[in-house]
PABALO-359568 format. One record per residue (C-alpha): x, y, z. Coordinates in steps of 0.02 Angstrom, whole numbers, padded with zeros to 5 digits, always signed. Each point is the difference from the previous one (the first is absolute). Layout:
! residues N
XYZ/...
//
This chain:
! residues 813
-01372-02963+00836/+00118-00119+00102/-00047-00066+00171/+00094+00084+00141/+00085-00073+00143/+00025+00025+00174/+00154-00035+00078/+00129-00059+00068/+00094+00060+00191/+00101-00114+00080/-00062-00127+00122/-00040+00070+00166/+00130+00043+00119/+00048-00158+00095/-00007+00114+00175/-00191+00021-00013/-00059-00153+00084/-00182+00076+00062/-00132+00057-00090/-00148+00100+00056/-00161-00053+00074/-00125+00125+00091/-00011+00157+00083/-00041-00056+00172/-00048+00052+00170/+00004-00089+00164/-00066-00136+00129/-00172-00052+00010/-00101-00053-00172/-00132+00110-00029/-00114-00005-00166/+00005+00181-00012/+00146+00122+00027/-00046+00131+00137/+00152+00057+00025/+00191-00032+00007/+00057-00166+00088/-00133-00127-00072/+00028-00137-00104/-00120+00016-00139/-00082-00154-00068/+00015-00012-00215/-00060-00101-00128/+00148-00004-00108/-00013-00195+00007/-00181-00012-00029/-00001-00053+00173/+00001+00111+00159/+00202+00020+00076/+00067+00138+00110/+00100+00119-00116/+00168-00054+00082/-00026-00182-00038/-00039+00006-00175/+00146-00042-00109/-00035+00113-00132/+00051+00184-00037/-00165+00092+00063/-00028+00173+00056/-00155+00019+00099/-00102+00160+00058/-00145+00011+00117/-00142+00139-00029/+00086+00099+00157/+00171-00012-00082/-00062+00066-00151/-00081+00145+00070/+00163+00047+00094/+00085-00014-00160/-00126+00107-00103/-00031-00153-00110/-00164+00049-00100/+00042-00107-00162/+00118-00112-00082/+00119+00138-00059/+00027+00038+00191/+00030-00159+00063/+00157-00019-00128/+00090+00119+00120/+00018-00124+00121/+00022-00174-00083/+00158-00061-00056/+00040+00000-00198/-00196+00070-00042/-00002+00142-00104/-00138+00057-00096/-00069+00114-00185/-00148+00087-00030/-00086-00001-00163/-00098+00139-00062/-00152-00053-00119/-00037-00157+00097/+00013+00072+00184/+00120-00157+00043/+00135-00038+00115/+00140-00098-00075/+00104-00090+00124/+00180-00074+00007/+00066-00129+00110/+00192-00033+00012/+00034+00085-00167/-00143-00091-00087/-00151+00075-00071/-00095+00069-00159/-00046+00172-00017/-00139-00056-00134/-00085-00118+00101/-00166+00130+00025/-00127-00071-00139/-00013-00147-00089/+00156+00023-00091/+00091-00063+00142/+00011-00101+00175/+00090+00033+00154/+00148-00087+00075/-00058+00046+00167/-00172-00076+00041/-00131+00099+00099/-00101-00100+00125/-00147+00055+00101/-00075-00108+00127/+00105-00140-00093/-00100+00032-00167/+00116+00049-00137/-00041+00173-00091/+00061+00017-00173/+00016+00186-00016/+00088+00128+00113/-00138+00118-00001/-00151+00020+00090/-00030-00042+00202/+00133-00121-00018/+00146+00130+00049/-00084+00093+00138/+00039-00059+00163/-00147+00040+00128/-00071-00111+00145/+00125-00104-00036/+00049-00166+00125/+00175-00003-00081/+00082+00016-00149/+00149-00126-00059/+00115+00018-00119/+00090-00151-00069/+00167+00020-00079/+00068-00159-00117/-00105-00095-00128/-00143-00073+00092/-00045-00127-00155/-00072-00135+00099/-00127+00063+00111/-00048+00156-00075/+00026-00038-00188/-00036+00122-00146/+00108+00165-00015/+00076-00014+00168/+00165-00008-00103/+00105+00083+00119/-00103+00039+00166/-00192+00014+00045/-00090+00142+00086/-00137-00062+00121/-00119+00106+00067/-00122-00067+00153/-00148+00105+00060/-00057+00018+00167/-00144-00149+00028/-00148+00022+00099/+00007-00073+00192/-00127-00104+00079/-00082+00086+00147/+00099+00167+00002/-00075+00152-00035/+00133+00149-00035/+00055+00111-00133/+00116+00152-00050/-00012+00167-00107/+00135+00114-00070/-00001+00158-00081/+00168+00077-00100/+00026+00175-00054/+00140+00081-00092/+00070+00102-00124/-00046-00001-00187/-00182-00004+00084/+00015-00160+00051/-00147-00098+00094/-00010-00178+00041/-00127-00106+00096/+00011-00185+00057/-00059-00097+00122/-00067-00184+00044/-00131-00085+00100/-00009-00176+00080/-00186-00048+00031/-00035-00185+00076/-00182-00067-00051/-00020-00148+00091/+00138-00126+00089/+00042-00077-00180/-00006+00168-00114/+00065+00148+00009/+00034+00151-00143/+00134+00129-00027/-00007+00167-00108/+00142+00099-00040/+00010+00148-00110/+00144+00127-00068/-00026+00170-00088/+00159+00107-00049/+00026+00142-00107/+00110+00142-00034/+00034+00138-00139/+00141-00044-00126/+00174+00039-00001/+00014+00059-00174/-00061+00184-00027/-00057+00042-00178/+00122+00104-00097/-00087+00184-00085/-00050-00043-00191/+00150+00063-00111/-00028+00166-00045/+00053-00038-00199/-00073+00073-00160/-00121-00123-00090/-00018-00112+00149/-00164-00017+00084/+00021+00018+00174/-00177-00067+00046/+00070-00178-00049/+00114+00001+00170/-00059-00052+00161/+00035+00119+00147/-00134-00034+00123/-00094-00157+00066/+00078-00152+00073/+00185-00012+00006/+00126-00150-00045/+00049-00094+00139/-00164+00024+00100/-00092-00146+00104/-00171-00042+00039/-00022-00185+00052/-00142-00073+00086/+00004-00177+00073/-00122-00114+00090/+00001-00172+00068/-00135-00108+00082/+00060-00154+00091/-00104-00155+00067/+00061-00136+00111/-00091-00139+00028/+00038-00141+00122/-00151-00118+00029/+00113-00151+00088/+00195-00013+00051/+00018-00096-00176/-00062+00138-00112/+00028+00178-00038/-00039+00130-00140/+00078+00154-00046/-00087+00084-00125/+00041+00194-00065/-00063+00109-00128/+00096+00158-00046/-00011+00143-00108/+00119+00137-00061/-00036+00178-00081/+00144+00119-00079/-00048+00164-00069/+00200+00077+00018/+00104+00048-00138/+00149-00098-00081/+00176+00016+00039/+00084+00090-00150/+00185+00010-00046/+00070+00171+00042/+00165+00091-00078/+00144-00056+00090/+00069+00165-00059/-00146+00128+00037/+00001+00154-00144/+00037+00179+00061/-00129+00060+00111/-00095-00153+00025/-00005-00119+00189/+00053-00173-00017/-00167-00056+00063/-00094+00085-00160/-00045-00044-00168/-00056+00084-00159/-00164-00124-00051/-00128+00006-00134/-00070-00156+00059/-00102-00002+00171/+00045-00143+00106/-00153-00113+00035/-00012-00148+00103/-00155-00103+00025/+00055-00185+00072/-00092-00114+00090/+00037-00187+00073/-00137-00127+00083/+00067-00156+00093/-00092-00143+00078/+00111-00124+00113/-00030-00154+00092/+00088-00115+00114/-00085-00162+00079/+00095-00114+00112/-00042-00170+00060/+00078-00114+00121/-00030-00177-00071/+00084-00071+00145/+00097+00057+00153/+00165+00014-00124/-00057+00045-00175/-00086+00146-00046/-00089+00014-00189/-00007+00208-00063/-00086+00056-00152/+00072+00173-00048/-00097+00106-00124/-00021+00171-00078/-00070+00114-00132/+00059+00156-00056/-00012+00152-00131/+00083+00145-00039/-00037+00123-00123/-00029+00178-00042/+00078+00129-00109/+00136+00144-00001/+00057+00123-00109/+00187+00082+00016/+00111+00123-00099/+00130-00103-00078/+00110+00126-00046/-00001+00072+00158/+00031+00181-00093/+00185-00040-00027/-00002+00066-00178/-00093+00198+00024/-00082+00042-00168/+00096+00135-00102/-00149+00070-00099/+00099-00027-00171/-00037-00128-00124/+00106-00102-00117/-00001+00005-00196/-00148-00126-00008/-00102+00093+00128/+00033-00094+00153/+00011+00080+00169/+00159-00017+00075/+00065-00076+00083/-00038-00160-00069/-00087-00139+00105/-00011+00108+00141/-00151-00025+00076/-00049-00191+00066/-00158-00051+00092/-00016-00172+00085/-00181-00047+00025/-00046-00165+00082/-00183+00020-00078/-00064-00162+00109/+00067-00146+00082/-00054-00147+00111/+00103-00144+00057/-00107-00143+00088/+00097-00132+00109/-00056-00169+00085/+00095-00119+00091/-00016-00148+00092/+00108-00083+00108/-00026-00191+00100/+00117-00033+00153/+00019-00153+00110/+00123+00016+00144/+00060-00072+00161/-00023+00093+00141/+00057-00001+00184/+00181-00086+00048/+00042-00124-00119/+00163-00100-00056/-00034+00065-00178/-00108+00156-00036/-00068-00015-00176/-00107+00089-00118/-00066-00043-00162/-00111+00121-00115/-00072+00032-00179/-00032+00167-00055/-00080+00083-00164/-00035+00176-00052/-00074+00097-00136/+00027+00170-00067/-00094+00101-00140/+00065+00157-00054/-00062+00148-00120/+00053+00162-00027/+00004+00141-00123/+00141+00109+00002/+00013+00158-00121/+00154+00096-00048/-00005+00177-00094/+00132+00097-00056/+00001+00151-00066/+00129+00152-00061/+00041+00133+00114/-00149-00030+00140/-00184-00046-00002/-00049+00105-00134/+00136-00028-00124/-00002-00093-00154/-00008-00190-00017/+00125-00112+00035/-00037-00188+00056/-00127-00089+00098/-00034-00176+00049/-00148-00097+00092/+00049-00151+00091/-00144-00120+00027/+00032-00160+00095/-00182-00074-00002/+00023-00165+00088/+00168-00055+00076/-00008-00140+00114/+00124-00081+00123/-00018-00192+00063/+00097-00057+00133/+00009-00172+00082/+00108-00085+00122/+00029-00130+00144/+00113+00016+00130/+00073-00088+00162/+00110+00044+00133/+00063-00119+00153/+00113+00053+00158/+00085-00135+00083/+00054+00031+00167/+00150-00101+00000/+00026+00052+00185/-00058+00138+00137/+00136+00107-00075/+00007-00046-00195/-00125+00003-00136/-00001-00053-00192/-00117+00095-00106/-00045-00068-00197/-00126+00063-00101/-00041-00019-00194/-00144+00092-00108/-00043-00022-00188/-00088+00150-00079/-00079-00009-00169/-00053+00177-00075/-00085+00045-00157/-00020+00175-00074/-00110+00054-00135/-00053+00152-00113/-00169-00009-00072/-00038+00143-00117/+00123+00106+00072/+00027+00139-00151/+00131+00153-00015/-00095+00154-00115/+00142+00119-00052/+00025+00123-00128/+00090-00067-00162/-00014+00144-00114/-00137+00091-00081/-00064-00077-00159/+00039+00075-00153/-00192+00021-00048/-00028+00121+00142/+00077+00169+00036/+00147+00001+00137/-00126+00115+00117/-00113-00158-00006/+00096-00108+00123/+00051+00110+00131/-00119-00011+00128/+00084-00104+00115/-00088-00109+00140/-00016+00096+00151/-00122-00145+00085/-00128+00015-00162/-00119-00130-00023/+00018-00090+00175/-00097-00158-00039/+00056-00026-00158/+00084-00169-00055/+00156+00014-00100/-00078-00035-00163/-00118+00141+00042/+00139+00133+00052/+00117-00045-00146/-00160+00034-00113/-00042+00166+00086/+00177+00065+00004/+00093+00029-00159/+00172-00057-00024/-00022-00133+00132/+00053-00171-00025/-00018-00168+00126/+00115-00115+00047/-00034-00158+00092/+00047-00053+00189/-00061-00171-00021/+00111-00142+00088/+00015-00127+00134/+00138-00087+00087/+00005-00124+00131/+00156-00018+00144/+00013-00117+00139/+00141-00039+00148/+00047-00098+00133/+00066+00108+00134/+00083-00067+00169/+00063+00051+00176/+00123-00087+00094/+00062+00065+00187/+00070-00040+00158/-00011+00099+00161/+00073-00029+00160/-00017+00088+00171/+00196+00033+00011/-00022+00066+00186/-00129+00073+00118/-00093+00133-00104/+00109-00030-00144/-00077-00086-00163/+00104-00027-00149/-00058-00083-00171/+00059-00018-00198/-00100-00017-00141/-00025-00031-00173/-00162+00075-00086/-00060+00018-00183/-00118+00133-00054/-00101-00003-00181/-00107+00135-00090/-00076-00069-00165/+00022+00063-00178/-00073+00167-00071/-00109+00056-00135/+00058+00135-00099/-00098+00138-00098/+00068-00043-00157/-00092-00185+00017/+00170-00066+00064/+00054-00112+00150/+00139+00020+00114/+00073-00129+00107/-00023-00034+00181/+00129+00059+00123/+00062-00097+00149/+00119+00050+00155/+00092-00127+00106/+00056+00061+00167/+00132-00043+00120/-00026+00062+00196/+00065-00013+00162/-00073+00097+00145/+00024+00017+00195/-00134+00078+00115/+00057+00027+00180/-00055+00091+00163/+00133+00066+00115/+00029+00091+00174/-00129-00062+00092/-00122-00014-00150/+00007+00186-00016/+00092-00003-00175/-00066-00090-00145/+00122-00009-00155/-00052-00103-00165/+00136-00022-00132/-00024-00061-00185/+00132-00042-00151/-00080-00035-00160/+00077-00044-00184/-00130-00005-00135/-00002-00071-00161/-00119+00068-00123/-00046-00073-00170/-00110+00059-00150/-00039+00190+00086/-00138+00084-00083/+00025+00155-00043/-00114+00127-00076/+00000+00157-00080/-00079+00106-00119/+00064+00038-00174/-00045+00123-00135/+00025-00036-00170/+00041+00145-00126/+00027+00019-00171/+00144+00100-00109/-00084+00143+00016/-00032-00013+00213/-00167-00026-00016/-00083-00131+00129/-00055-00169-00100/-00040-00090+00154/+00026-00018+00196/-00001-00173+00097/+00049-00076+00144/+00146-00124-00038/+00051-00139+00147/+00183-00077-00005/+00059-00139+00087/+00168+00006+00091/+00115-00124-00013/+00043-00021+00186/+00037+00119+00158/+00087-00005+00152/-00051+00099+00166/+00069-00018+00158/+00006+00094+00178/-00009+00002+00193/-00164+00061+00091/+00006+00041+00207/-00133+00049+00088/-00009+00045+00194/-00094+00059+00151/+00081+00049+00141/-00113+00052+00159/+00143+00085+00084/-00098+00046+00153/-00206-00006+00040/-00005+00169-00069/+00131+00004-00150/-00009-00120-00160/+00099+00000-00151/-00032-00084-00170/+00111-00036-00150/-00015-00072-00165/+00135-00005-00141/+00048-00076-00161/+00159-00035-00093/-00035-00058-00168/+00083-00012-00175/-00090-00028-00160/+00084-00021-00160/-00056-00037-00201/+00077-00131-00086/-00043+00055-00179/-00131+00088-00063/-00032+00072-00175/-00137+00125+00020/-00069+00160-00070/-00022+00152+00121/-00166+00064-00085/+00011+00163+00110/+00140+00057-00105/+00012-00101-00151/-00092-00064-00165/-00072-00176+00038/+00013-00027-00199/+00174+00004-00022/+00127-00129+00028/+00126+00148+00050/-00115+00022+00166/+00038-00165+00071/+00127+00010+00151/+00096-00126+00075/-00030+00024+00195/+00115-00129+00069/+00059+00042+00172/-00148+00101+00041/-00079+00018+00178/-00181-00040+00022/-00129+00138+00028/-00055+00046+00177/+00135-00089+00073/+00130+00121+00109/+00161-00087+00061/-00049+00043+00181/-00165+00068+00084/-00038+00017+00186/-00117+00060+00108/+00008+00071+00189/-00137+00018+00108/+00016+00060+00187/-00145+00043+00130/-00004+00041+00181/-00144+00007+00119/-00020+00135+00124/-00113-00057+00141/-00096+00131+00082/-00075-00009+00178/-00166-00036-00052/+00044-00154-00104/-00021+00084-00166/+00153-00004-00111/+00080+00120-00137/+00103-00111-00119/+00112+00087-00134/+00066-00092-00139/+00124+00037-00139/+00035-00121-00148/+00141+00037-00146/+00027-00100-00161/+00145-00006-00103/+00034-00076-00172/+00149+00017-00103/-00015+00038-00188/-00105-00119-00103/-00066-00010-00173/-00183+00039-00062/+00019-00130-00142/+00110-00142-00058/+00074+00107-00141/+00105+00096+00131/-00017+00170-00099/+00067+00022-00152/+00186-00053+00004/+00020-00140-00106/+00057+00047-00164/-00050-00131-00142/+00066-00001-00182/-00061-00133-00147/+00170-00022-00095/-00115-00086-00142/-00098+00155-00026/+00093+00156+00022/-00147+00103-00081/-00118-00053+00138/+00123+00044+00159/-00034+00128+00117/+00142+00095+00049/-00100+00112+00142/-00052-00170+00096/+00061+00023+00175/+00021+00183-00004/-00169+00012+00125/+00100-00043+00162/-00059-00122+00145/-00052+00142+00131/-00193+00016-00076/-00010-00193+00009/+00076-00015+00194/-00059+00039+00170/+00141+00084+00100/+00028-00059+00189/-00127+00082+00108/-00047+00005+00158/-00196+00012+00055/-00051+00036+00184/-00183+00002+00087/-00030+00055+00189/-00166-00004+00110/-00052+00030+00170/-00139-00089+00065/-00102+00020+00167/-00096-00153+00081/-00111+00012+00137/+00032-00108+00152/-00125-00127-00058/+00026+00001-00173/-00158+00043-00054/+00044+00144-00105/+00184+00078-00068/+00043+00158-00096/+00131+00001-00121/+00115+00145-00103/+00111-00056-00153/+00098+00049-00131/+00058-00119-00136/+00148+00035-00137/+00071+00124+00118/+00135+00046-00120/-00133+00039-00127/+00113-00109-00120/-00034-00039-00174/-00011-00179+00000/-00019-00077-00170/-00096-00170-00033/+00018+00006-00178/+00077+00076-00151/-00043+00036-00175/+00006+00114-00153/-00104+00085-00130/+00060+00072-00177/+00098-00116-00058/+00055-00051-00114/-00044+00147-00098/+00068+00125+00129/+00120-00013+00133/-00093-00084+00149/-00086+00084+00129/+00018-00103+00162/-00137-00028+00130/-00017-00096+00160/-00146-00066+00100/+00043+00069+00194/-00039-00070+00168/-00110+00131+00090/+00080+00177+00091/+00016+00053+00166/-00187-00034+00062/-00058+00029+00186/-00150-00040+00100/-00084-00033+00182/-00080-00170+00004/-00146-00030+00151/-00055-00174+00044/-00133-00072+00134/-00028-00174+00048/-00156-00053+00076/
//
């Protein structure tokens, strides 16, 4: 299969002179953001600077603002950050991020790494699962747009999401507690308490629980002769249910003015249910939010993490820091892979197989564990210097293991055997080493020049990875002796033991190793163009190392070069903050993962595997804007928006959702297609007004609406690119292109939220009522299909939540 390419657009319009920095507030700097009007402190440059003086495209939110915007996790945040989009993955319970049109919808297991790095308290989180996507008791959340290859490094190819938790405070006792309840039996509690122990020691304890019933109802079992109706799930936990709990204990020890130690331990448990693809066109008599399921949803996932930051002032102008972290993410999940797309008919074919063939699929992560540790040493200048500098060294190690089973049957769960496979990664390791340095030269009071370099060396290795898949029943055995499937059998068996216990199964190896290195750089100039006006221009690069494939192959690295200009400004007596950014990104070697199933001439499944391709090139460019306007002391308006364009230059690939990956005629040329999750225009507008009562209490209604133009849900852009192989007419597929494009495209939509909040005069307590997705819109985050190539594909999509409403009460003490 040829590598694909992404591609060329024309250069950035010459008129776009500015690129986006941040989502700011106003006036006096603070370390937290209690309200509009404060310019919060950020650490996007690995040192504390005010948001408006930071020459990077960065959006920043304090906990108070996250609360007002009903942001409880990273999916809610996407509406308020320019160019940020997300997708949801079912059987691994992962959130997949796309920024400026660049992302990877397969970066949820050891198979792939993301292009948008997630950091928690300065420590990289390699998997977008667990507590790393929750946002509770935050000091602030920063979203850095553009490559962060110098200071953040690995996998921050197009940006980074940095979560900074609230830290203990010396000499202060206080806390808060909040309860939320809503439809779908939602009930959640969260809170935090700060406990000073001595003048030099303090602790902070924070927790959150959130649960609600599933959005997708179970459809009745089909009433078809010959079908065992008890094989279908009609009661119990529903798909799209939530049941998450997390707790964090933090410590601050500051025995002297020169030394401080922040240490935290965090745990997370998820016993909810996976998301599942729902029929894009519901069958007559069924609801959109319903599924015909013969696999019960189950999620049992956990994460634990320990994070440590030590700072020591070597002199009055030099600080030494040691930042270390350890985390483990693991658990199990099972999900209905066919999503009830092809109901059983009760009929059999000439060979006695239940129809439709291959209509049942179950994906089961029997067990998984991702262990990660990282260590970083920084030496940097502090205080006012002619040159601000930072030097650092970094090391991380990740060890992953997983057993992932797939079962396929004809008709339904109790039907005749079709195919099965168990993918056992016993020991897949990733080592990353880096050294970096960056300096800012204050040429004058108004002009600064920044330069930075980072050298990264990554090594990946698969040790003992095996695929145990059905290859056909030996002639020495009767055919029915090889039709038991897997269904999570022998959970502790090795691959050799599993193959010996399952007749007709064979083993293939994934043993492979690869090593890649890269020097990334940053060059930037920024200047105070006028009072309260900052302009900047930069060239920066990002790097993501190569990839290991399930077929013991290797994929080349990917790199991105980004050209950006930006403007940060305040005007109208500092009541209005407007930040603009324009960027042009040249993406090389884009890694694209997709599952491809290979079949024989009779249509029987031979094998299924992940295929990773490298793009030859891609271009993305756009203009981002963020504004906060304090229209009066009681009226506040917020706006964020993006204009963007992405384009594939060249890509020859197979859409495994529609066509047989084993045939040359399945390869399509996708030149000119747009990238996934990249609407041409998206924007969010929020307005709120304070009604102050005679007592000093406030009633604040708030309204937010988000709009997006149409966007594609994969780089295939539907099924509209016919491909004919003139050298092999017998292998042509005359029906290519007949499935249209609507199934793989999210149409333009509005999504609106509203709330009204009552706050007591002393701000000690508040009560709020809210409704989200007022339109109850069908907003798809991904698209798939089931049934092809044997049958006409049935199209499915994961959806954002339907309309939800609730009440929240909060008390501070």
